[in-house]
Backbone bond lengths (Angstrom), bond angles and torsions (degrees), N, CA, C in turn:
res aa  C-N    CA-C-N  psi(-1)  N-CA   C-N-CA  omega(-1)  CA-C   N-CA-C  phi
1 M - - - 1.444 - - 1.521 109.19 -
2 L 1.312 116.69 138.11 1.448 123.85 179.47 1.516 108.73 -97.49
3 F 1.335 117.45 135.42 1.458 121.06 175.95 1.515 108.51 -151.51
4 A 1.308 116.78 127.24 1.460 121.56 175.79 1.514 107.67 -140.01
5 S 1.314 116.49 144.99 1.462 120.50 -179.62 1.515 109.33 -141.64
6 W 1.350 115.86 147.84 1.442 121.11 -179.48 1.514 107.73 -154.45
7 S 1.314 117.88 139.65 1.458 121.03 -179.63 1.521 110.20 -139.90
8 F 1.337 115.69 141.38 1.456 121.38 179.76 1.522 108.32 -157.22
9 A 1.319 117.70 138.32 1.463 120.26 175.84 1.516 110.41 -152.81
10 K 1.310 116.32 136.13 1.454 123.24 174.51 1.524 107.67 -105.25
11 E 1.311 116.63 174.91 1.451 121.20 -176.71 1.526 113.86 -69.29
12 K 1.349 118.52 -57.17 1.454 120.00 -166.92 1.513 115.00 -110.61
13 D 1.302 118.00 -34.12 1.456 120.43 -176.67 1.521 110.43 -74.85
14 A 1.332 114.66 149.72 1.459 119.04 173.42 1.526 108.21 -68.86
15 V 1.313 115.73 131.59 1.464 121.45 -177.83 1.520 109.97 -136.49
16 I 1.315 115.06 154.27 1.460 120.76 172.59 1.515 107.48 -90.86
17 S 1.324 116.04 133.88 1.462 120.12 -178.81 1.526 109.85 -143.00
18 D 1.316 114.42 178.49 1.471 121.76 176.89 1.527 111.94 52.94
19 I 1.318 116.00 44.23 1.463 121.03 -178.27 1.524 109.20 -78.09
20 V 1.324 114.94 126.28 1.463 120.86 177.33 1.526 107.91 -131.23
21 L 1.322 115.44 127.21 1.455 122.27 175.41 1.516 106.60 -116.62
22 T 1.310 116.47 122.85 1.458 120.33 -177.70 1.525 108.61 -145.06
23 N 1.309 115.57 -177.87 1.457 118.13 179.08 1.521 110.97 -141.65
24 T 1.323 113.34 155.43 1.454 121.06 167.70 1.527 105.21 -95.98
25 R 1.282 116.62 -168.18 1.466 119.84 177.09 1.527 111.06 -62.35
26 D 1.353 116.25 -31.79 1.465 120.49 -172.90 1.531 115.85 -114.92
27 D 1.335 118.54 -24.14 1.463 121.02 -168.12 1.528 113.25 -129.61
28 L 1.339 114.87 155.82 1.461 123.14 174.00 1.530 107.39 -96.92
29 L 1.339 117.39 126.16 1.463 122.57 -174.73 1.523 111.47 -119.46
30 L 1.334 116.03 145.85 1.462 122.41 179.51 1.526 109.93 -124.20
31 Y 1.331 114.73 136.36 1.458 123.08 174.15 1.528 107.16 -126.86
32 F 1.326 117.91 141.19 1.465 121.30 170.19 1.519 109.28 -165.15
33 S 1.330 115.43 168.42 1.462 119.72 177.20 1.525 109.28 -137.61
34 V 1.323 115.11 159.99 1.460 121.85 177.18 1.522 107.18 -108.78
35 K 1.310 116.42 125.60 1.466 122.51 179.22 1.525 109.90 -103.85
36 N 1.317 115.85 154.94 1.473 123.89 176.68 1.526 112.87 61.43
37 C 1.317 117.69 32.13 1.462 120.15 -177.73 1.528 112.70 -98.55
38 F 1.321 117.72 -11.45 1.464 120.61 179.91 1.525 110.13 -107.68
39 T 1.326 115.72 87.85 1.461 120.27 175.58 1.531 108.09 -73.48
40 P 1.317 118.31 164.17 1.471 119.74 176.54 1.533 112.61 -57.07
41 D 1.327 117.77 -37.23 1.467 120.31 179.78 1.524 112.19 -68.71
42 I 1.321 117.21 -40.54 1.470 120.17 177.81 1.525 109.40 -65.97
43 T 1.317 116.65 -42.29 1.466 120.75 177.84 1.528 110.34 -59.35
44 K 1.320 116.80 -44.56 1.465 121.28 179.99 1.531 110.76 -62.91
45 A 1.321 116.87 -42.04 1.468 120.63 178.73 1.526 110.52 -61.52
46 I 1.332 117.12 -45.29 1.467 120.82 179.25 1.523 109.81 -61.07
47 E 1.327 116.84 -46.10 1.466 120.49 -178.37 1.524 112.49 -67.60
48 N 1.324 117.37 -16.53 1.462 121.39 174.14 1.527 112.06 -92.62
49 G 1.330 117.11 8.87 1.456 121.05 173.81 1.513 115.54 87.88
50 I 1.325 118.31 10.25 1.470 120.59 179.44 1.533 108.91 -80.87
51 P 1.344 117.93 119.80 1.470 120.39 179.55 1.531 110.83 -60.27
52 T 1.318 115.61 135.14 1.460 121.85 -177.20 1.521 109.05 -130.13
53 T 1.335 116.56 136.65 1.462 121.27 -175.94 1.518 110.82 -129.81
54 F 1.331 115.76 131.85 1.459 122.69 170.05 1.521 106.77 -102.88
55 T 1.323 116.86 134.42 1.460 121.65 175.74 1.524 108.52 -112.63
56 F 1.324 115.78 133.98 1.459 122.73 -179.66 1.523 108.78 -115.34
57 A 1.326 116.27 141.75 1.466 122.16 174.25 1.525 107.49 -125.22
58 V 1.325 115.61 130.34 1.472 121.76 -178.59 1.519 107.93 -137.13
59 G 1.322 115.92 138.55 1.462 120.58 176.19 1.516 111.01 -138.52
60 L 1.315 116.17 147.48 1.467 123.12 175.61 1.520 107.08 -120.02
61 Y 1.339 115.74 127.28 1.462 121.21 -175.00 1.519 110.68 -131.91
62 E 1.338 115.27 144.11 1.462 120.72 169.43 1.525 106.32 -90.50
63 I 1.332 116.82 123.07 1.459 122.15 -179.16 1.526 107.92 -86.54
64 R 1.347 115.62 122.09 1.462 119.96 -177.91 1.517 109.61 -122.12
65 D 1.322 116.72 130.12 1.457 121.81 177.44 1.529 109.93 -69.98
66 F 1.308 115.76 138.38 1.466 122.97 176.44 1.529 113.41 60.19
67 W 1.310 116.99 23.93 1.454 121.45 -179.47 1.519 107.79 -155.08
68 L 1.315 117.48 159.74 1.461 120.33 177.42 1.528 110.44 -65.79
69 D 1.335 115.82 144.71 1.462 119.59 175.85 1.524 109.33 -63.05
70 R 1.319 115.43 145.73 1.465 120.88 -179.80 1.528 109.14 -97.55
71 T 1.324 116.15 126.04 1.463 121.11 176.98 1.521 109.11 -78.29
72 I 1.322 115.68 123.54 1.462 120.68 177.61 1.523 109.97 -97.58
73 A 1.337 116.49 -41.33 1.467 120.34 -179.90 1.522 109.52 -155.31
74 K 1.331 115.90 144.87 1.468 122.31 174.62 1.522 107.83 -136.43
75 F 1.325 115.21 136.25 1.460 120.84 -179.89 1.520 109.23 -132.12
76 R 1.309 115.40 144.57 1.465 122.89 170.49 1.527 104.82 -138.86
77 F 1.320 116.31 118.10 1.464 120.03 -176.40 1.520 109.84 -143.34
78 Q 1.339 115.06 165.56 1.460 120.14 -173.43 1.520 112.53 -129.08
79 H 1.336 114.05 150.62 1.454 122.86 169.00 1.528 105.94 -118.12
80 E 1.320 116.31 122.35 1.463 120.87 -177.55 1.526 109.58 -119.32
81 I 1.337 116.47 139.90 1.461 121.59 178.42 1.523 109.94 -129.63
82 V 1.335 115.51 138.79 1.464 122.73 174.54 1.524 107.09 -137.44
83 Y 1.322 116.30 133.80 1.462 120.95 178.95 1.518 109.41 -105.07
84 D 1.337 115.97 131.70 1.458 122.77 176.13 1.525 107.33 -99.71
85 N 1.336 116.14 108.20 1.466 121.11 -177.67 1.524 112.82 -63.58
86 L 1.322 117.39 -34.04 1.462 120.05 -178.05 1.523 111.78 -71.72
87 K 1.322 116.55 -44.76 1.473 120.85 -179.15 1.525 112.44 -86.56
88 R 1.352 116.24 -11.48 1.472 121.86 -175.54 1.536 110.21 53.57
89 L 1.332 113.29 53.58 1.457 120.71 -173.79 1.530 109.60 -137.38
90 Y 1.334 116.16 133.58 1.464 122.42 175.41 1.526 107.90 -95.76
91 T 1.327 116.31 128.63 1.461 121.60 176.87 1.520 107.88 -111.07
92 L 1.331 115.73 125.61 1.462 121.40 -178.64 1.517 109.88 -119.75
93 K 1.335 115.32 142.32 1.463 122.36 171.79 1.520 106.63 -120.90
94 L 1.315 116.21 124.23 1.461 122.20 179.26 1.524 107.06 -114.24
95 S 1.323 116.95 103.61 1.468 120.10 -169.56 1.519 113.77 -66.35
96 E 1.331 118.78 -27.28 1.464 118.79 178.76 1.523 111.56 -72.84
97 R 1.306 116.41 -10.33 1.467 121.66 175.85 1.524 109.67 -106.40
98 D 1.312 116.51 39.82 1.466 123.27 179.66 1.520 112.55 57.64
99 N 1.337 116.08 38.03 1.464 122.73 178.75 1.515 113.04 55.75
100 G 1.313 116.26 28.40 1.452 119.49 176.45 1.515 110.07 -58.68
101 V 1.323 116.65 134.80 1.453 122.00 -179.79 1.524 108.65 -91.56
102 I 1.329 114.84 130.90 1.460 121.18 178.11 1.520 106.88 -122.52
103 R 1.331 116.81 132.12 1.464 121.44 178.10 1.520 108.83 -117.45
104 V 1.324 115.26 129.69 1.465 120.56 178.97 1.524 109.17 -136.99
105 K 1.329 116.00 153.06 1.462 121.20 178.48 1.523 112.08 -93.90
106 D 1.310 116.93 -23.23 1.458 122.56 -173.30 1.530 110.76 -95.36
107 F 1.349 117.16 125.34 1.468 120.60 -178.59 1.526 111.54 -66.78
108 R 1.308 117.62 -32.91 1.472 120.35 178.72 1.534 110.21 -60.64
109 T 1.322 116.51 -43.99 1.468 121.18 177.61 1.525 110.52 -65.29
110 A 1.329 116.68 -41.61 1.467 120.85 179.42 1.529 110.83 -61.71
111 K 1.340 117.22 -43.18 1.468 120.72 178.84 1.524 111.13 -62.91
112 K 1.316 116.39 -40.22 1.478 120.71 179.13 1.527 110.14 -62.00
113 L 1.326 116.71 -46.85 1.465 120.83 179.31 1.529 111.62 -63.39
114 M 1.322 116.87 -39.17 1.469 121.26 -179.43 1.520 112.37 -65.68
115 S 1.324 116.61 -36.34 1.465 120.25 -169.85 1.524 114.50 -100.23
116 E 1.321 118.08 0.79 1.467 120.23 -178.92 1.521 112.51 -114.73
117 V 1.309 114.89 140.35 1.467 121.99 170.89 1.522 105.38 -110.40
118 V 1.327 115.72 121.87 1.461 121.34 -172.15 1.525 110.18 -120.63
119 A 1.322 115.56 121.63 1.470 122.92 173.61 1.530 112.78 53.73
120 L 1.331 116.12 47.45 1.463 120.15 174.78 1.524 108.30 -72.33
121 K 1.324 116.23 119.03 1.469 120.94 -179.99 1.528 108.54 -76.54
122 L 1.346 115.78 110.11 1.462 120.51 -179.47 1.521 112.09 -78.97
123 T 1.329 115.98 -45.53 1.462 120.35 -178.97 1.523 109.29 -168.77
124 S 1.292 114.75 166.68 1.461 120.61 170.87 1.526 107.95 -76.66
125 L 1.312 117.30 144.11 1.466 120.61 178.11 1.522 111.72 -61.72
126 K 1.318 117.32 -20.69 1.466 121.38 177.82 1.533 111.56 -63.56
127 N 1.346 116.85 -22.40 1.467 120.96 -178.82 1.527 113.16 -85.72
128 L 1.334 117.57 -1.97 1.464 122.05 179.95 1.520 109.91 -106.05
129 K 1.348 115.48 145.61 1.467 120.46 179.91 1.522 109.27 -102.89
130 K 1.311 116.55 134.11 1.472 121.38 177.92 1.524 109.75 -57.89
131 G 1.345 116.06 134.51 1.457 121.59 177.39 1.521 115.10 83.82
132 S 1.330 117.88 -4.77 1.467 120.53 -178.75 1.528 110.92 -85.16
133 H 1.332 114.89 156.38 1.467 123.21 -179.70 1.525 108.57 -97.11
134 Y 1.344 116.58 131.44 1.462 122.21 -178.29 1.520 110.52 -128.64
135 Q 1.329 114.72 161.27 1.456 120.43 177.28 1.525 109.31 -141.41
136 V 1.339 115.02 134.71 1.462 121.99 172.65 1.525 106.52 -105.26
137 R 1.340 116.44 131.52 1.469 121.77 177.50 1.526 107.65 -120.34
138 M 1.345 115.83 138.26 1.462 119.51 -178.75 1.520 111.21 -147.75
139 M 1.339 115.57 151.90 1.467 122.07 175.11 1.521 108.52 -156.12
140 A 1.338 115.30 164.60 1.464 120.84 178.68 1.523 108.68 -139.61
141 E 1.340 115.42 151.93 1.456 119.81 176.90 1.519 109.77 -149.06
142 L 1.319 115.31 151.91 1.455 121.87 173.31 1.513 106.84 -89.06
143 D 1.322 116.17 122.09 1.463 118.90 178.18 1.520 109.34 -67.37
144 K 1.303 115.43 150.32 1.462 120.61 177.86 1.530 108.22 -57.31
145 I 1.314 115.53 130.47 1.461 120.43 -179.00 1.521 108.30 -73.43
146 R 1.334 115.56 127.41 1.462 120.78 -179.01 1.523 108.92 -101.80
147 L 1.315 115.03 126.22 1.458 120.76 -179.28 1.520 110.25 -112.72
148 P 1.333 116.34 156.57 1.463 118.15 170.58 1.530 108.95 -57.99
149 Y 1.316 116.20 148.31 1.466 121.45 -173.15 1.524 112.75 -51.67
150 H 1.325 117.57 -42.80 1.468 120.27 -175.71 1.534 113.02 -68.27
151 L 1.328 118.58 -14.92 1.463 120.93 178.27 1.528 112.99 -96.80
152 N 1.323 117.58 -11.92 1.470 120.55 -177.46 1.520 112.84 -56.93
153 S 1.331 117.43 -43.99 1.468 119.35 -177.41 1.524 111.96 -73.18
154 V 1.318 117.40 -27.94 1.462 120.86 -179.48 1.526 110.75 -79.61
155 L 1.323 116.76 -39.86 1.464 121.50 -174.57 1.529 111.58 -111.98
156 F 1.328 116.80 40.58 1.464 121.50 -177.93 1.524 112.55 -59.37
157 F 1.332 118.16 -25.43 1.464 122.27 -176.22 1.524 112.47 -70.07
158 L 1.327 118.51 -10.67 1.466 120.06 179.14 1.518 111.94 -61.35
159 S 1.318 117.54 -26.84 1.465 119.22 179.82 1.526 111.46 -64.42
160 L 1.319 117.32 -18.51 1.460 120.88 179.13 1.526 111.85 -76.24
161 W 1.307 117.54 -9.45 1.456 120.93 -175.07 1.516 113.29 -85.24
162 D 1.301 117.91 -6.38 1.460 119.73 -178.42 1.525 110.18 -59.18
163 F 1.332 116.22 138.93 1.456 119.78 171.87 1.509 108.26 -134.98
164 E 1.303 114.65 157.30 1.457 121.54 175.44 1.516 106.58 -149.09
165 T 1.317 116.43 128.22 1.460 119.46 177.20 1.524 108.66 -77.71
166 D 1.305 115.54 165.01 1.453 120.18 168.89 1.526 108.02 -69.41
167 W 1.321 115.55 167.78 1.460 119.93 170.58 1.523 107.72 -77.47
168 Y 1.300 116.72 134.07 1.466 122.65 177.19 1.518 107.81 -112.79
169 T 1.328 115.84 141.03 1.459 120.19 -179.29 1.517 110.10 -125.54
170 L 1.303 114.55 149.34 1.459 122.32 176.33 1.524 106.69 -135.60
171 D 1.332 116.50 117.32 1.464 122.07 179.83 1.519 109.67 -96.71
172 F 1.331 115.91 143.36 1.462 120.09 176.30 1.519 110.34 -154.97
173 K 1.314 114.88 157.72 1.476 121.81 172.44 1.505 107.16 -109.40
174 F 1.316 115.04 141.94 1.458 119.49 -179.47 1.512 109.43 -100.02
């Protein structure tokens, strides 16, 4: 069984942490979370019904000496949240889960769902070679908040809310 874990967090910048790479009998799975991604301004925007999207990029590579790394898998997926003020309900779409819609009343639960990647299937273990060196790379970013045209001039400061984590890597041998 393969298991690797790594954690890192800074005070103010959005960071990826709680990285866990493990496997089932057949597949390689990745778990991680983004910390410090909900500033008071972003929280206020969400609670005012402004749709907010986090985009995640993940790649799995075979590291080869004296040769270009081989790409095994690449993913780009999104977590989107919209708050309905009338129903007091957060609606989330997690694209890596086949865009399944999740509705929750509690903002704490909504933030957890938005900022966590759970059991992302990177590849089948059949695609990995015993004894080879591999690397998982991941990052997250807040997509630019899009407003209706008439609100752009009033809420121009929303463009300052963009964040992007550094690329994080996890090396392992299979």
